[in-house]
C-alpha positions as MATLAB code, in Angstrom:
seq = 'MPYALGPEQLRQYDDDGYCVARGFIDAESLAVIRARIGAALDEDDADAPWRRDASRKDGAAIQGQGRFRKIGQYARRDAGLWDAFLTHDSVIDVNRHFLGGDIRLWFDSVFTKPGKVGEETPWHQDIGLWTFHPSQKGRTALYRDAVSIWLAVDAATRENGCLQFVPGSHLGPVVDHVQYDDAIHSELPRELLEGVDPTHVELVPGDAVIWHAHAWHYSPPNMSDANRWGIACVTLREDAAREAELTQLPRLVVDTVPRPFGSQ';
ca = [
       0.000    0.000    0.000;
       1.255    3.527   -0.764;
       2.124    5.734    2.201;
       0.415    9.119    2.263;
       1.909   11.681    4.626;
      -0.811   13.097    6.865;
      -1.396   16.719    7.892;
       0.464   16.323   11.185;
       3.522   14.851    9.464;
       3.559   17.620    6.875;
       3.248   20.202    9.649;
       6.163   18.577   11.468;
       8.240   18.642    8.284;
       7.498   22.320    7.720;
       8.059   23.338   11.358;
      10.856   20.992   12.453;
      12.588   20.053    9.193;
      11.837   16.347    9.448;
       8.925   13.983    9.995;
       8.542   10.396   11.153;
       6.627    7.846    9.071;
       5.572    4.874   11.199;
       5.066    1.579    9.376;
       6.542    3.033    6.206;
       7.722   -0.281    4.703;
       5.855   -3.601    4.978;
       7.367   -6.664    6.659;
       7.834   -8.624    3.405;
       9.811   -5.840    1.742;
      11.790   -5.279    4.929;
      12.847   -8.945    4.962;
      14.186   -8.590    1.406;
      16.080   -5.433    2.355;
      17.651   -7.129    5.375;
      18.715  -10.168    3.352;
      20.301   -8.074    0.599;
      22.243   -5.950    3.089;
      23.540   -9.093    4.767;
      24.652  -10.485    1.408;
      26.593   -7.306    0.602;
      28.328   -7.283    3.978;
      29.366  -10.912    3.484;
      30.638  -10.326   -0.070;
      34.356  -11.115   -0.383;
      34.876   -9.426   -3.739;
      36.952   -6.291   -3.161;
      36.026   -5.153   -6.691;
      32.288   -5.117   -6.026;
      30.696   -2.123   -7.804;
      29.248   -0.690   -4.589;
      31.442    1.095   -2.069;
      31.863   -0.606    1.293;
      33.325    1.932    3.685;
      35.510    0.466    6.444;
      37.047    3.786    7.491;
      37.216    4.434   11.227;
      38.429    7.529   12.998;
      39.829    5.382   15.850;
      41.865    3.220   13.444;
      40.614   -0.020   15.034;
      40.871   -3.283   13.073;
      37.380   -4.796   13.102;
      36.614   -8.214   11.636;
      33.449   -9.557   10.022;
      30.361   -7.575    9.048;
      31.050   -5.012   11.758;
      34.092   -3.624    9.933;
      31.904   -1.623    7.543;
      30.258    1.634    8.586;
      28.272    1.952    5.372;
      27.772    0.640    1.840;
      27.398    3.376   -0.729;
      25.499    3.220   -4.034;
      24.436   -0.404   -3.473;
      20.646   -0.222   -3.839;
      20.900    1.152   -7.389;
      22.921   -1.942   -8.396;
      20.818   -4.606   -6.691;
      17.479   -5.665   -8.140;
      16.121   -6.735   -4.754;
      16.811   -3.373   -3.127;
      15.642   -1.455   -6.175;
      12.233   -3.156   -5.939;
      11.862   -3.506   -2.162;
      13.155   -0.051   -1.239;
      13.875    2.476   -3.995;
      10.678    1.853   -5.971;
       8.514    0.729   -3.056;
       5.130    2.466   -3.243;
       5.819    4.388   -0.027;
       9.149    5.767   -1.232;
       7.746    6.700   -4.619;
       4.671    8.424   -3.178;
       6.727   10.544   -0.759;
       9.021   11.535   -3.604;
       6.073   12.418   -5.823;
       4.657   14.608   -3.063;
       7.838   16.657   -2.682;
       9.387   16.466   -6.161;
       6.711   15.804   -8.757;
       6.757   13.396  -11.685;
      10.370   13.111  -12.897;
      12.901   12.082  -10.267;
      16.580   11.135  -10.248;
      18.289    9.022   -7.590;
      21.239   10.990   -6.215;
      22.581    8.917   -3.317;
      21.743    5.612   -1.699;
      23.550    4.208    1.316;
      23.303    1.427    3.849;
      24.344    2.516    7.354;
      25.333   -0.391    9.598;
      26.417    1.145   12.963;
      27.224   -2.315   14.407;
      26.836   -3.125   18.086;
      29.668   -1.945   20.390;
      31.843   -0.674   17.515;
      29.584    1.606   15.471;
      31.032    5.111   15.560;
      29.289    8.461   15.605;
      28.283   10.433   12.539;
      29.055   14.080   13.313;
      26.554   16.920   13.320;
      25.965   18.167    9.799;
      23.524   19.446    7.214;
      23.363   17.192    4.176;
      23.484   20.233    1.926;
      26.586   21.386    3.812;
      28.336   18.163    2.792;
      27.081   18.355   -0.796;
      28.406   21.910   -1.180;
      31.586   21.526    0.880;
      33.749   21.600   -2.234;
      34.021   25.142   -3.661;
      32.857   23.961   -7.089;
      29.476   22.993   -5.608;
      28.698   26.146   -3.638;
      26.923   27.775   -6.551;
      24.462   24.882   -6.732;
      23.026   25.295   -3.243;
      19.597   26.399   -4.500;
      19.353   23.334   -6.763;
      19.995   20.950   -3.876;
      17.730   22.571   -1.298;
      14.608   20.570   -2.228;
      16.333   17.173   -2.332;
      14.414   14.523   -0.380;
      16.191   12.311    2.176;
      14.461    9.141    3.407;
      16.116    6.944    6.081;
      14.520    3.560    6.774;
      15.090    1.609    9.993;
      15.980   -1.997    9.173;
      16.776   -2.665   12.840;
      15.250   -0.805   15.759;
      16.939    2.587   16.185;
      17.114    3.546   19.864;
      18.969    5.961   22.110;
      21.169    3.052   23.172;
      22.273    2.006   19.671;
      22.677    5.430   18.092;
      19.373    6.686   16.708;
      19.317    9.879   14.675;
      19.053   13.212   16.467;
      17.734   16.455   14.953;
      17.631   20.103   15.975;
      13.995   21.087   15.294;
      13.671   24.192   13.171;
      17.321   24.210   12.079;
      16.223   23.792    8.450;
      14.876   27.336    8.521;
      18.410   28.706    8.729;
      21.094   29.043    6.051;
      23.611   26.544    4.770;
      26.460   26.684    7.264;
      30.056   26.345    6.076;
      31.217   22.957    7.342;
      34.627   22.240    8.874;
      36.873   19.192    8.420;
      38.302   18.382   11.861;
      41.245   16.029   12.176;
      39.308   13.613   14.414;
      36.143   13.327   12.285;
      35.118   10.956    9.500;
      33.766   13.814    7.370;
      33.187   17.550    7.463;
      30.713   18.800   10.024;
      29.002   21.826   11.496;
      31.365   24.070   13.476;
      31.364   22.536   16.934;
      30.901   25.819   18.720;
      27.447   26.114   17.116;
      26.287   22.975   18.921;
      26.866   24.325   22.407;
      23.584   24.346   24.284;
      21.440   22.747   21.557;
      18.586   20.514   22.703;
      18.163   17.832   20.030;
      15.251   15.469   19.549;
      16.044   11.736   19.516;
      14.160    9.916   16.743;
      13.614    6.341   17.878;
      12.232    3.965   15.242;
      11.120    0.360   15.020;
      11.963   -1.725   11.936;
       9.919   -0.482    8.992;
       9.628    3.096   10.279;
      11.298    5.930    8.386;
      12.365    9.512    8.934;
      12.216   12.061    6.105;
      14.126   15.324    6.333;
      14.983   18.634    4.726;
      18.449   19.203    3.250;
      19.169   22.049    5.716;
      18.210   20.098    8.870;
      20.969   19.660   11.475;
      21.318   15.990   12.408;
      23.688   13.551   14.099;
      23.943    9.983   15.339;
      26.045    8.958   18.366;
      28.186    5.834   18.780;
      26.444    2.509   19.246;
      27.198    1.485   22.828;
      24.732   -1.433   22.863;
      25.005   -5.050   21.727;
      22.402   -4.506   18.986;
      23.194   -3.508   15.411;
      21.464   -0.457   13.966;
      21.109   -1.162   10.260;
      19.397    1.489    8.155;
      19.115    2.287    4.463;
      18.666    5.724    2.954;
      18.133    7.429   -0.375;
      18.374   11.017   -1.591;
      16.474   12.153   -4.664;
      16.398   15.228   -6.896;
      13.873   16.653   -9.331;
      14.789   16.013  -12.945;
      15.109   19.725  -13.731;
      17.406   20.333  -10.748;
      19.603   17.376  -11.720;
      19.896   18.652  -15.271;
      20.747   22.185  -14.202;
      23.356   20.787  -11.826;
      24.807   18.730  -14.698;
      23.999   15.467  -12.910;
      22.376   13.748  -15.874;
      24.347   10.568  -15.188;
      22.156    9.918  -12.144;
      19.764    6.963  -12.446;
      16.193    7.823  -13.348;
      13.908    6.646  -10.579;
      10.589    8.034  -11.870;
       9.736    9.213  -15.392;
       6.327   10.766  -16.139;
       5.195    9.660  -12.650;
       6.016    5.988  -13.439;
       8.746    4.161  -11.419;
      11.488    2.748  -13.617;
      12.140   -1.009  -13.564;
      15.571   -2.195  -12.468;
      18.139   -2.074  -15.257;
      16.343    0.547  -17.308;
      17.877    3.606  -15.700;
];
């Protein structure tokens, strides 16, 4: 069944910069997503076309599935994830609501945050990362309406590193991000976070959180025994992608119709 955002969720998105969608993905599709993520983490082929990221700021040598913090650009290359996640009715309907009829897939990532070893993701605005390089700064307006959807594959709790947001932060400007020596990627200047009171977004498997490109968000280390697998996608309107010269991006929806796997 498609997922229609209700008035309260749309109000939350407008006021807070994000909204929570309970029961966003059905159990059958979620089982496919979980199985495909597990297969990618177990893959031994170092030349796999997706990008498994084993970088760690603490330099620790982790073995097994837990050595990866994320898998980038995997869903676009896997038929199971394309069908069960990227072109799921719920994902498509949310994208149609915000972006219209022609949509390109910009990013897709699996975030693993394994139990006991999953590290933090620093405070940032997505658009601050996308425009960190000087060549991208002039494209800020094109990226502002991008849609980010993050699906909980495992339960996301305070104990295992659920996402945190600063409500209303999306109403502010794009902040110049800083690359600190002890961080995995650029982030909001740390002095700006002093005294903020974030909201913790706890999710059960199948729930999702949808947020604005300007929203300040973060996830802490996973101190529990439980993994916190999640999968996310970012989409752009066709006209924005073309103006940003991103025409190599896969087409997710054309004339309101989701594209079948392999036809992008």
